[in-house]
KEKE-3310 file (N, C-alpha, C; in steps of 0.2 Angstrom, whole numbers, plus 5000, padded with zeros to 4 digits):
npx = (4993:4989:4973:4975:4983:4978:4970:4955:4943:4936:4938:4950:4958:4955:4963:4976:4977:4977:4983:4996:5013:5018:5023:5027:5026:5027:5018:5012:5006:5012:5006:5011:5010:5014:5014:4999:4995:5000:5005:5011:5000:4992:4984:4975:4972:4962:4956:4940:4942:4953:4950:4936:4929:4935:4945:4950:4951:4960:4972:4974:4975:4988:4994:4995:5001:5015:5017:5016:5027:5038:5036:5039:5027:5028:5038:5039:5038:5027:5010:5003:4996:4992:4989:4984:4990:4987:4998:5001:4994:5003:5015:5025:5025:5035:5042:5035:5035:5048:5047:5037:5048:5055:5049:5046:5058:5062:5053:5056:5048:5054)
npy = (4991:5004:5013:5026:5027:5025:5028:5033:5038:5038:5049:5054:5044:5044:5056:5054:5045:5051:5063:5058:5051:5037:5020:5004:4986:4968:4964:4974:4991:5007:5023:5039:5054:5070:5070:5076:5078:5074:5062:5049:5042:5026:5018:5002:4993:4981:4971:4963:4953:4948:4939:4930:4938:4933:4929:4940:4950:4942:4944:4957:4960:4953:4963:4973:4971:4969:4982:4987:4982:4987:5000:5017:5024:5038:5044:5044:5054:5053:5050:5035:5025:5008:4998:4981:4968:4954:4946:4944:4935:4923:4922:4921:4926:4931:4935:4945:4952:4957:4964:4974:4983:4986:4994:5004:5008:5015:5026:5034:5031:5023)
npz = (5051:5060:5064:5065:5055:5041:5025:5022:5017:5001:4993:4997:4992:4978:4976:4980:4969:4957:4957:4962:4963:4954:4955:4950:4950:4948:4958:4965:4964:4969:4974:4977:4987:4996:5014:5022:5036:5053:5055:5042:5031:5024:5011:5005:4991:4982:4968:4963:4954:4960:4969:4982:4995:5006:5003:4997:5010:5018:5009:5010:5026:5026:5018:5025:5038:5032:5029:5042:5047:5038:5037:5047:5052:5059:5054:5041:5026:5018:5010:5005:4994:4990:4976:4975:4964:4951:4952:4964:4971:4965:4971:4984:5001:5008:4995:4989:5000:5000:4986:4990:4999:4990:4982:4991:4996:4982:4982:4993:5005:5015)
capx = (4992:4983:4968:4975:4987:4974:4967:4949:4939:4935:4940:4956:4960:4955:4967:4982:4978:4976:4989:5002:5017:5016:5028:5025:5030:5023:5013:5010:5006:5010:5005:5015:5011:5016:5009:4995:4994:5004:5008:5009:4994:4993:4979:4976:4966:4963:4950:4935:4944:4958:4947:4931:4928:4939:4954:4955:4952:4967:4979:4973:4978:4995:4999:4994:5006:5020:5018:5019:5035:5043:5036:5039:5022:5028:5044:5038:5035:5022:5005:5002:4991:4994:4984:4988:4989:4986:5004:5002:4993:5005:5021:5026:5023:5043:5043:5028:5038:5053:5043:5034:5050:5059:5043:5045:5063:5061:5046:5057:5046:5058)
capy = (4998:5008:5017:5033:5028:5023:5032:5028:5043:5039:5056:5056:5038:5048:5062:5051:5041:5055:5068:5056:5048:5030:5016:4998:4981:4964:4961:4980:4998:5012:5029:5042:5060:5071:5069:5084:5077:5074:5056:5046:5036:5022:5013:4996:4992:4976:4972:4959:4949:4943:4932:4933:4943:4930:4930:4948:4951:4938:4948:4964:4959:4952:4969:4979:4967:4969:4988:4989:4979:4991:5010:5019:5031:5045:5047:5043:5060:5053:5044:5030:5020:5002:4992:4975:4967:4947:4943:4945:4927:4917:4922:4919:4932:4934:4938:4949:4959:4961:4970:4981:4984:4989:5000:5010:5013:5017:5031:5037:5031:5019)
capz = (5051:5064:5060:5062:5049:5036:5021:5023:5011:4993:4989:4998:4988:4973:4976:4980:4962:4951:4958:4967:4959:4952:4955:4949:4950:4947:4963:4967:4960:4972:4973:4984:4989:5003:5019:5024:5042:5057:5053:5036:5032:5019:5009:5002:4986:4976:4963:4967:4951:4964:4973:4984:5000:5010:5000:4998:5017:5020:5007:5014:5032:5025:5017:5032:5041:5029:5030:5049:5048:5035:5038:5052:5050:5062:5052:5034:5024:5011:5011:5001:4992:4986:4973:4974:4959:4951:4953:4972:4972:4961:4974:4991:5006:5008:4988:4990:5005:4997:4983:4993:5000:4984:4980:4995:4993:4977:4983:4997:5011:5020)
cpx = (4987:4979:4968:4979:4984:4972:4961:4944:4939:4937:4948:4960:4961:4961:4974:4982:4980:4981:4994:5006:5018:5020:5025:5030:5024:5017:5009:5009:5006:5012:5007:5013:5012:5012:5006:4994:5001:5010:5005:5003:4995:4987:4980:4970:4966:4956:4945:4937:4949:4957:4940:4932:4934:4946:4957:4954:4959:4974:4978:4978:4986:5000:5000:5000:5015:5022:5019:5025:5039:5042:5035:5034:5023:5035:5044:5034:5030:5016:5005:4996:4993:4989:4988:4984:4989:4993:5005:5001:4999:5014:5021:5027:5030:5044:5041:5032:5043:5052:5042:5041:5054:5055:5045:5051:5064:5057:5050:5054:5050:5064)
cpy = (5000:5012:5023:5033:5026:5027:5030:5032:5039:5044:5055:5048:5041:5051:5060:5046:5045:5061:5064:5053:5040:5028:5009:4992:4974:4962:4969:4986:5002:5019:5033:5050:5064:5071:5076:5082:5075:5068:5052:5042:5032:5019:5008:4996:4985:4977:4965:4951:4945:4938:4935:4936:4940:4930:4938:4952:4947:4943:4955:4964:4958:4959:4975:4976:4969:4978:4991:4986:4985:4998:5012:5027:5038:5049:5048:5052:5059:5048:5041:5027:5014:4997:4986:4972:4958:4942:4942:4936:4921:4918:4920:4926:4935:4938:4945:4954:4961:4966:4974:4984:4989:4995:5004:5011:5016:5025:5035:5037:5029:5021)
cpz = (5056:5060:5060:5055:5043:5031:5019:5016:5004:4991:4992:4993:4981:4971:4975:4973:4957:4951:4959:4961:4960:4952:4954:4949:4948:4951:4965:4963:4968:4971:4978:4981:4996:5007:5019:5033:5047:5055:5045:5037:5024:5018:5005:4997:4983:4973:4964:4961:4954:4967:4976:4990:5005:5010:5000:5004:5020:5016:5009:5020:5031:5024:5021:5037:5040:5029:5038:5049:5045:5036:5045:5051:5054:5058:5044:5032:5020:5014:5004:4999:4988:4983:4972:4966:4957:4953:4961:4973:4970:4966:4981:4995:5006:5001:4990:4993:5002:4991:4984:4996:4998:4982:4984:4996:4987:4977:4989:5003:5016:5018)
residu = (MET:LYS:LYS:ILE:ASN:ARG:VAL:ARG:LYS:SER:ARG:GLU:PHE:GLN:THR:LEU:ILE:HIS:THR:GLY:ARG:LYS:THR:VAL:CYS:ASP:SER:PHE:VAL:LEU:TYR:VAL:LEU:PRO:LYS:LYS:GLU:LEU:GLN:ALA:ARG:GLY:GLY:ILE:SER:LEU:SER:ARG:LYS:ILE:GLY:ASN:ALA:VAL:VAL:ARG:ASN:ARG:ILE:LYS:ARG:GLN:VAL:ARG:MET:MET:CYS:MET:GLU:LEU:VAL:ASP:PHE:THR:ALA:ALA:GLU:TYR:ASP:PHE:ILE:ILE:ILE:VAL:ARG:HIS:GLY:TYR:ARG:THR:ARG:SER:TYR:ALA:ASP:ASN:LYS:ASN:ASP:LEU:GLU:LYS:LEU:PHE:ARG:THR:ALA:ASN:ILE:ILE)
# end
């Protein structure tokens, strides 16, 4: 995701999480809210329990790449937050990408 397409502020994360629609699978939790800017934005969050900083940063890079491949940010109608769950580490990249794609389809992002 480009920097334009990222949710960065804590207040925006909290707004999306508390007022957004929630969709869940084994690897991810997805919160969705209609966008307020011209382009859709996304954010990624994960717990320290998943791993140390190196592991967490690798997972965030992988999820960002999945989002870049799956979502057209100019055409999407929603902002979203992805929370990575513990199940992410036990599954392959392809399985996680398929799960994320299913979540995006159920939330009408793609």
